[in-house]
N, C-alpha and C positions, 0 to 999 in steps of 0.2 A: 119553667114553661114560658115566663114572660120574655126571656131572652130568645127562645125559639119562635114565639109569636112575632117578635120584632123582625126576625129574619123573613117570616112569611109576608108581613106587611111591606117591608122594604122590597122584597122580590116582586110583589104585585105592582108597587109604584114604579120600579125600574122597568118592568115588563110593559106597563102601559105607555110610558114615554118612549121606550124602544119601538113599540108598535107604531107610534106616531112618526118616529124617525124613519121607519121602513116605508110607511106610506109616502112620506116626502121623498124618500130615495127613489121610489118607483115613479113619482111625478117627475123628478129630476131626470131620471133615466129615459122616461118616455119622451120628454121634451127634446133631450139631446139626441136620442136615436132617430127621432123623426127629422130633426134638423140635418142629420148626416146619413139618412137611410140610403142615399145614393152614393155615399162616399164612406163606406165602412172602413176602408183603409185609414181614413183620418181618425176614426174612433180607435182603431188599433194603435195608432201613434200616440193619441192622447192617453190611453190606458197604460201603455208601456212607459210613458213619460212620468207617470205617477209612482212607478215601482221603487226607484232608488230613494226619492224623498220619503216615501212611506217606510222604507227599510230604516232610514236614519231616525225617523220619529219612533218607530217601534223599538229600536235598539237603545235609544236614550230615554226620554221621559215617558213615551207612550207605552212602553212595555217593560223593558229591562229594569229601569229604575222605579217606575210607578208600582209595579207588582211587588217588588222587593221592599218598597218604601212603606206600604200600608201596614204590614205587621210591625215594623219598627216604630212608626208614628203612633200606632195603637198602643204599643208598649209604653211609650213616653206619656201618652194621655192616661194610661191606666196606673202607672207607677210613679209618675212625676207630676207635671202640671201642664196646662195649655201653653203657657209662656215658653217653657222649654221646648215644647213640640213645634211652636211656630219659629223659634230660633233655628231649630234643626231644619225645618222646611226651607227657610230663607237660604241657608248655606247650601243645601242640596240644589235648590232652584238656580242659584247663582252659577254653580258649577255646570249644571245641565245646559243653561242658556249659552255659556261661553263655549262649551265643548261642541254643542250642536251648531253654533254659528261658525266655529272654526272648520269643522268638517264640511259644512255646507259650502263654504268658500272653496275648499279643495275640490269638492265634487264639481262645482261650477267651472273651475279652471280646467279640469281634466275631463269634462263632460264628453267631448268628441271621442276620446280614446275609450272611455267607459262604454259608450254606446256601440261602437263598431268592433270591439274586441270579440274574438271567437267565443270567449266565456262571458261576454258582456251582456247588455240588456236585450239588444235586438240585432244580432249580426246578420240575420236573414232579411232585414228590410233593405230597400233600395237606398241609393245615396240621398235622394231628395227627401225621402221619408225620415232618414236618420238625421238630416240637418234640422228638420222641423222638430223632431223628438228632442234634440239637444236644447233648442230654444225653449220648448215647453218645460223641460225638466229644470232648467235654470230658474225659471219663474216659480215653479212649484216649490223650490227650496225656501222661498220667502214664507210660505204658509207653514212649512216644517219648523222654521225657527219660532214662529208664534206658538205652534203646538208644543214646543219644548217646555214652555211654561204652563200652558193650558192643561196638558196631561198630568202634570204634578199637582196643579190646583184641584183637579178632579179627584186624584188619589187622596189628597189631604182632607177634602170634604167628606169622602166616603169613610175615612178613618174616624171622623167625627160623627159618624152615623147620620150624615146628611146626604140624601140620595136624589132629591128632587131636581135641583139645578144641574148637577152632573149628568143626570139622565136626560135632561132637556137640551144640554149642550150639543149632542150630535144632531138633533133636529135643527138647531140654529145653523150648524155647518151645512146641512142640506139646503136650508132656505137661502143661504149665501150663494150656493152653487146654482140654485134655480134662478135667482136674480141675475147671476152672470150669464146663464144660458138665454134668458129672455131679453135682457137689456144690453149686455156686453157683446154677445156673439154677432148681432146684426152690424155692429160697428167695427169690431176687431177680429172677426172670424173665430177660428178655434182658439186663438190666444185669449179670447174673452172667457172661455171655460176656465182657464187657469186663473184669470182675475177673479172669477167667482169663487174658486177654491181659496184664494187668499182672503177674500171678504168673509167667507164662511169660517175660516180659521180664526179671524179676529172676533167674529160673533160668538164662536165656541168659547173663547176666553172671557169676553166681556160679560156674558150672561151669568158667569159663575162668581164674578167679583163681589157682588153684594153679600153672598153667603160667607165669604172670607171674613168680612168685617163683623158679621153677626157673631162669629165665633172668636172675636177678639184678635184677628190677625194683625201682626205688626212685623214689617219687613226689617230684617237685619242686613245692612249693607256690608257684609263680611265675606271673606274668601279664605278662611283658615283651614287649610287641608289637614291640619293636625287635630281638628276637632273630633272628639271621640265618636259622636253620633254620625258625623259625615264619613269617618273611616269605616264604621260599621255598615252604613248604607252602601258605600262603595264595595265593601267586601261581599255584601249580599248581591250587589248588582253584577259583579264579575261573572258568576256562573249564569245568572239570568240573561246577561248580555250575550253570552255564548249560546244559550238556548234560543234566544230570539234570532241570533245570527243563523242558526240552523233552520229555523222556521222560514226566515226570509230567503235563505238559499233555495228552499223549495219553491217559493213564489217566483224568484228569478229564473230558476230552472224551468218552471212551468211555462213562462212566457218565452224563454229562450228556445225551448223545444217547439212551442206553437209557432214562433216566427219562422221556423225552418220548414213547416208543413206547407204543402202546395194547397192551401185551404184559406181563401180569403175570409176574414172574420173569425179566425181561430182564437186570437187573443181576446177579442171582444166577447165571444161566446163563453170563454172561460171566466172572464171578469163578471159578465152579467149573470151567468149561471151560478157562480159562487154567491153573487149578491142575492139571488132568489133563494138559494138554500139558506142564506144567512137570516132570512126573515124568521123562520121557526127556531133556528139555532140561537139567535140573539134573544128572542122573546122567552125561550125556555132556558137554554144553557147559560148564556151570559148574564141574564137577569138574576137567576137564582145564585149562580156562583159569585157574582159581584156583591150581592147582599150578604152572602155567607162569609166572605173573607174576613171582615172585621170581627165577627162573632167567633169564627174558628180561631182567629189570632188571640182573642181573649181566653178561650178554652185552653189553647196551647200555653199561654203565659201563666195560667193558673194550674197547669198540669191535669186538667179535667179531661182525660182521654176517653172516658166513657161517653161524656157529652159530645166530644169531638166526633167520635165514631157514629153515634146515633144521628147527629145532624147530617153527616155524609150519607149514611144509609137511606135516610128518608128522602134526601134530594135525589139520590140515584134511582130509587124506586119510581119516583115521579117522572124523572127525565127519561128513563128507559121505556116506561109504560106509555108515555106520550109520543116520544120521538119516532118510535117504530111505525105506528099507524099513520102519524102525520106525514111521514115520508111517502108512504104508499098512496095515501089519499091525494097528496099534491101531485105525485107522478101521474096519477090517473087522469087528472083534469088540467094539467098545466099547458098543454099545447095551444088551445084556443086563446088562453090568457096571454101567452107569449106573443102571438100574432097581434092581439088587440093592443097590448101595451107598447111593444117595440116597433111595430109597423115595418118590419124588415120584409124583404122579398121571401118567397117560399123556401128556397134552399137555405138561406140564412136562418129563417124561423125554425126549420127542421134541425139545423145544426145546434142552435141554442136550446131547443127542447131536449134533444138527446144529451147535451152536455149538462143541462140542469138535472135531468133524471139520474145521470151518473153521480152528480154531486149529492143528490138526495139519498143515494145508497150509503153515503158516508155520514149522514146526519147524526145517528146515534153516537158514533165515535166522536164527533165534534162536541156534542153537548156533555157527555160524561168526561171528556178530556178537560173541559172548563173547570169541573170540580176537582179532578185529579191534581192538576198543577197547583191550584190554589191551596189544596190541602198541604202540600209540601212547603209552599211559601209561608203559610200560617205557622208552620213549625220552624221556619227559618232554616230549611234544609234545601237550598236551591240547586244543589248538584244533581239530585236524582232526576229532575225534569231534563237537565242537560244530557245526562247519559241516555235517557229514554228518547230524546229527540234525535240523537245520533242513529239510533236503531230505526226510527221512523224515516229519516233522510235516506238511509241505505235502501229501505224497502220501497219508498216512493220512487227513487231513481231507478231501481231495478224494474218495477212494474211499468213506469212511464216510458223509459227508454226501450224496453222490450216491446211494449205495446205499440209505440209509434213506428217501430221497426217492422214488426210483423203485421200490424193492422193500420198501416198509414192511411188507407182509404177511409177509416173511421175518424182518425185524427183527434181533435180536441176532447171528445168524450172519454177516450182512453186515458188521457192525462188527468182528467177530472176523477175518474174512478181510482186512480193510483192513490188518492187521499184516503183510501180504506186503511192505509198504513197508520192513520191517526187512531183508529179503533184498537189496533194492536198496541200502540204506545200507551193508550189509556189503561188497558188491561194490565200491562206490565207495571205501570205506576201504582195501581191499586194493590197489586200483589206485594210490591215493595212497601207500600204504606202499611198494610196489615202486618208485615214482618217487623216494621219499625215501631209501631205502637203496641204490638202484642194484643191488638183488638181486631180480630178478623171481621171483614166487611161482608155482609150477606145482603142479598137483594130478594130473597125469598122466591116467590113464583111470579115476580113482576115480568121477567123475560118471557115466560110462557104466555101470560095474559097479553103482553104486548104483541107477541107473534100471532096469536089468535086474532087479536083486534086488527092486525095488519092484513091478514088474509081476508077476513070477512069485510072489514071496512073498505079496504082497497078494492075488493071485487064489487061491492055495492057502488062505490064511487065510479068505477070504470063502466059498469053496466048502465048507470043512469047518464053519465057524461056522454057516452057514445051510442046509447040505445034509445034515448027519448027524443022524439021530434022537437024541433025548436031551434032557436039561435044557438050557435056553438058556445058562446060565452055563457049564456044563461044556463044551458044544460050542464056545462062544466062546473059552474058554481053550485048548481043544484046537486049534482053528483058528489062533489066534494063536501057539501054541507051534510047531506044524508049519510055519506060514508063516515064523516067525522063524528056525527052524533052516535051512530052505531058503535064505532070504535070506542068513543068516550064511555058509553054504557058498560062495555066489556072491561075497561081498565079503571072504572070508577073507584074501586077499592084502593088503588094506588094513588089516584089523583087527589083523593080526599086528604092525603098526607100533606098536600101543598099548604093546607091551612095550619099545619102544626110543625113546620120545619124548625 
């Protein structure tokens, strides 16, 4: 029980700091959107310029290597000692930095071709917009190189069961971007936003450095590719890299399709709508799954599959019961908040609202997917998430391409809704996991209670948000609060499990 209580405590710590991060993200977005409310095409360019650097970060240390690295580092800490673990960390970090730097240089050299190719980042943009995109993307790569180390530092601290500074790091990243928007943009224009990204990346790394030394970190200046631990990390990384490649293809395809729409602000609405959906997704799904991974890895290392299954079941019951009504309540009251925060004109506000609601339909898929993939990485079985993401990619492309072809007047919301493919992927992963562990996963009546809470809480939120006299923002917040309280009462039996993960 102590082990499970530790997961609950760490989940709450991570959730609290992620909530702070999301508040800062909205402050950042509000500042930037107001600066460019009359030049939404500039925001489209800035967001598109982030894509390939983000892909590189996700494929190397941010996703592929970091996710595969935590179970391996946990095994070293459990079966060997901390000195051996830090030696392994150093070797992996050295390789990640060199590989990221090398690929970043290649991307910078061939940036123009990458941007304007038919299957590139933004073939639908005009020539002037593509030129600016190339400039911004090259600058963004500097931040990506910094993240190649920072992402691994975060993973190593989580493997040591330290979550405070890694959870605070994303907030520092947003603070850097806010600083850039306030102080750099007036002097350097939209390039100042990228300088803010670089500053934020540096702050993301520096805030975590003190914790490294607390756990006895010692850097090993070695690059021995025959090192057993490094080879195992790379073997685990290969399928994870392919998995992240599939996920990033979805992101690139999303903006590729959006750039072809006759819809100004399509890319921005997808980026901002996804960011809004990420508020509950991060606080619920990412926080719980992040705190769970080291503990699941310990269960797997010891062969305790009953404890492994019980932890997953409890987390799923909490996530399903909360995510369903949260999506409905947010969808009911989101429109006035979008207008207040982003300050776009009415057509753009409506587009962003519809896109956000489409993303909220996929929220449950997102949060349970966080647990599903980490369950397989805890078992050091990274190929199953890769096979599942291929299925998701096909479904996403099928829905999005068909949608923008048949319903082009709707545009961006159709592309957002195509992420419902994530729910299908998560269900497939849990079926495979049950078969692999011979421990069937059950969520009881959590789905039923979640759906009931969705209908009642969502209806209450909508009625109050749109039926009570008063300011739109105030009534929206009132409706969402009351609807949320009603929904929480209905699913309380499941939510209580959050204290005993």
